[in-house]
C-alpha angles and dihedrals in degrees: 000000000000121000108235116237112258123227145068126304124238090250091053092051092046091053092052092048091053092047089050090050095053092048091050090051090051090052095048093054094043090053090046091059092049091051088054094052090048091055092048091052090049091053092048093048092049092045089054095049094049089049093052089047091052095050091045089052092049090047091053102039101024094238140065119261120263096220136009089252087072089062094049100040114126094241093046101042096180088137129021096214137011109273114257097223109020138068134174140223126218094271096063091258115150113230129194101199128185120251089042123237089252091062101255111141094226128041116214093192129084134193 
C-alpha cells in the first residue's frame, strides 16, 4: 500500500489566500473610518480651543486679535502654539484656509 503524500492541495491554498484577502480588505476599510473620525475629532478640539482663546482675548482686551500671533505671544499666552488648521481675521472670525497655516496643501477642517 502506497503512503499518500502529505500537504495541502492547490485548491485549499487558494481558498485560504482568498479568505485572508477578504479579511485584509475589511480591516483596511474599518481602519480608514477610524482615521477619519480621529481627524474630525482633532479638528473639533482645535476649533473649540481657538474659539475659547479668541473670547478670552476679547474679554481681556475688549477687542478681537488682529492675527493669530496675538494669541500666542509670550506676554499673552492664550494659546501655547499656533493652531495647525485654523487662522483668524481681524474681526475674530475663524477661518480654515487651504493650504492650512501649518503648510499642508489640503485642510481637512471646516469652520
